[in-house]
N, C-alpha and C positions, 0 to 999 in steps of 0.2 A: 274553549273559554274565551269570552269576549274581552276586549281591552279594558272594560270597566269592572270586570269581575274580580273579586278579591282573590289573591293567590292563596293556595292551601298553606295554612300555618303549620310549621313543623312543631312536633311535640316530642316529649321524651319517648312516647310509644313509637312514633314514626322513625325516630333515630334508632331505637332498639331493633326495629324490624329490618334495618339495613343489614344487620348481622346475618339474617336468614336469606335476604334477597341477593346479597353480594354486592349491592350498589355502594360504592365508597362514599364516605362522609367528608365533605369539604368544610373546614372551619377556619375562621380568622378572628383576630382580636379587633376591637374598636373601642375608642374612648370618647367619642363625640358624636353628635347628631348627624352631621354632614357625612362623615365617613360611614357610619352605620347605615344610613339611607342608601348610599352608593353600593355597599356590599349586599344589602338586602335586595335591592333592585337587580343586582347581577345574579342572584340566585344562590347565594351562599347558604349552606344548611344550618350552620351554628355560628353565632357571634358570641365571643367570650370577652367580657370586660375584665381583662386580666389585671392582677396586681402588678403586672409589668408596666402599668401606667406610672408606677414609681420611677422606673428607669426612663421610659421613652417620652413621658409627658412632663414629669417633675424634675428629671435630671439627676436622680439619686443613683448610687452605685449598686444598690440591692433593692429587693422588693419589700424589705422589712419596715421602712418608715410609713408606708401608706396606711391610712386609718379606715375604719368602718364608714365614718361620715364622708370621706373622700370617695370611697367605692360607691356609696349610695348616690352621691352627686353625679358621678360620671355615668353610672348605670341608668339613672333617670333620663339623662340626656340621650344616651344610646337608644333606650326603649322607644323614644318618640320617633325614631327613624325606621323602626322595624314593623313590617307587615307580615313577613313570611318566616324569617329565620327564628330558630330557637335561641333564646337569650339566656346565657349563663353568666353569672358573676362570681368572681373569686372572693372567698372570705379571707381577709388579710390576717397576717401574723398576730397571734394572741387573741383573736376573736372567737376561737373555738377550741383552743388547746388547754385552757385553764380548768373549766368545769363543764359538765354536760349542760347544766342550767344556763351558763353563759352562752354556750354554743347555740342552744335552742333559741334563747332570747335574741341573739345577734342575727342568726339566720332568719328567724321570723321577722325581725325588723327590716332586714334587707328585702325580703320577698314582699312585705306589705308596702314599703315605701317606694320600691322601684318597679314593681310588676314584672320582675324577672321570672323566667320559667324554671330556673334551677340555680343551685349554688355549686361551687367547686371547692373541695377540701383536699389538702395535700396530706399524704401519709397512709400507712397501712394499719397494722395491728394496734398501734398506739392510739388510734382515733376510732377504732371499731365501735366502741360504745356510743360515741358521738354520732357516727353515721347511722347506727341502728335507731337511735332516738329521734334524730332529725327526720329520717325517712318515715318513721312510724307516725309522726304527726302531720305528714303530708307534704314535706318539702323534698323535691327530687335532688339527689346528690350525684355529681360527677366526681369520680375519684382521680387521683394523680399520684403516680409512682415513678420510680427511677430517680432522676435528678429532680429534687424538690427544692426550688430556690429559697423557700422560707427556712430551710435547714442549712443554708450556705455556710454559716459560721461553724457548724459541726463538720461538714464535708471539707471546708477549707479550700475548695477548688470547684470549678465548673466542669471538671473532666467527666468523661463517660462513666456512668454507674453500671453495676452489674457485670463487671469483667471477671470477678472471682466467683468460684462455685458457691460459696456461702451466701454471698449477696444475691446471686442469681436465684438460688432456692428461696431466699427470703422474699424477693419480688414476686415470684410465682405464688408463694403461699399468701402473701398480702393481697394479691389480685383475687384469689379465690375467697379470702375473707371479706373483701370489699363487696364481691358479688353476693355472698351470703347475707351481708348486712343491708343490701338493697340498693346499691348504686345502679344507675341506668347506663353508665359508660365509665371508661377509665382512660385518662391521658397517660401515655408512656413517654417520658422525656429522656432523651439522650442515653439510650441503652443499646447494646449490640443488636443487630438485625435478627440474629438467631434466637436471642432471648425474647425479643418482642414477638416473634412468630410463635414461640412456645407459649407465651402468656396469652396471646390472641386465641390460640387453639384450645387453651385450657379453661376459658371462661365463656359463658353464654351471652355476656353483655359486650357491646362494641368497644374496641380499643381505638384510641385516636393518638397517632404518633406525632412527635416533634423530635426529629433526630433519632428516630427509632426504626428506620427502614421502611420498605414497601409493603410488608405483610400485615400491617395494622388494618383495621376496618375503616380508618379515615386518617386524615392529616390536618394539622393545625400549624399556622405560623403567626408571628406577630406582624400585623399589616405594615407597620413602619419598616420592618426588615425586608419583606418581600417586594416592597415598592422602592427600596433604596433611598429612603429619606435620611438615613444615617450612613454616610459613606465610610465611616471608620469601623463599624461593627459588621464583620463578615465571618460569622461562624460557618463551619463546613456544611451544616445541615440546612442552611437557608439558600433557596434558589431565588435570586434577585430577578424579578420580572420587569423591573424598570430601574432607572437611576434618576429618580425624581429630585435628588439633591442637586444634580447638575441642571436639570430643567428649571427648577425654581430659581436657582442663582441667575441663570441666563435671563429669565423673564423679569426678575427684579432689577437686573442691570438695565434691561430695555426700558423699564418704567422710570428708573432713575434718570437715564439719559433723556427720555421724553420730557420729563419735568424740567430738567436743567436747560434743555434746548427750547423750551416753551412749545413743544409739540403736543403736550397734554396739559389741560383738556382742550380739545378742539371745538369747532362750532357745534357739532352734533352732540357734544358732551357738556354743553353749557346751556343756560336758560336765559 
C-alpha cells in the first residue's frame, strides 16, 4: 500500500471476523478530534466515544448526567479524525431504556447526525427487545455486560461483578441472549477472568474486556487512564503506559517561566 492509499476501514464484519482469525481487537475511547486522529493513525481497531466522557471530560462522578445531545457533539468531533477505526458511540442513560420507540428514535438520530458505525447499549435480558428492534432496522449494536456503570445506583459500588454463581449464570445467559438478538460484539467489564473466558467461549461474537482478564477477544481502556492524565484514578485493571499528568505540568511550568522571564516569544516566534 502506498503512503497516499487510504487505510482499510474497519467494519462490524471485520471486527466479528477477528473471533475466527484469533487476532485480538485493540480498542480505546476518545472524546475529541485530535485524540481520535492520533489513535486512528496509530492503528487502533475500535474507537468508542464512551459515556465515560461524563467523568473524564465533564468532571462528573458517574456517567448518568451525560445527554444524547452531548454524545452527538463529541461523536461528531471524533468522527472527523477517523479514517480507519470502527467508531462506536455509547447511548446514554435513559436514551433507550424507556420504550423501544424511544430507543429506535435516539439510536437512529445518533447514527444519522454523527456518522458513527455502531452504538453501544448496556444490559442483558432487560433490553433484548430494544437490541432486536435496533439491529433489525440496520443499526449495529455492541453489547455491554458485567459492571454496567449506568446501573451504579443499583449496584451501589464499582466492585467486581459476577463473583457469585447466580450472577455468573445470569451474565452467561445474557451474553447468549445478546448474541441471538444480533449484537456484533460484547464488552465485558470488571468480571472474574474465569467467567470472561467462559462467556467468550460460549458466544460466536467477539468479547472485548475491560478488567476481565486476557481471554477476551479484545481489550478496551479509557484513553485518559492508560495515558495517565488523571494521577488519582488508578484502578487495578488499568495499565498506565505514560504519566502525562507529570509531563503536562512540567511543560506548563516551563511555559510559565519562559513568559515570566521574557524568553517567550522570541525573535523567531514574533512578526
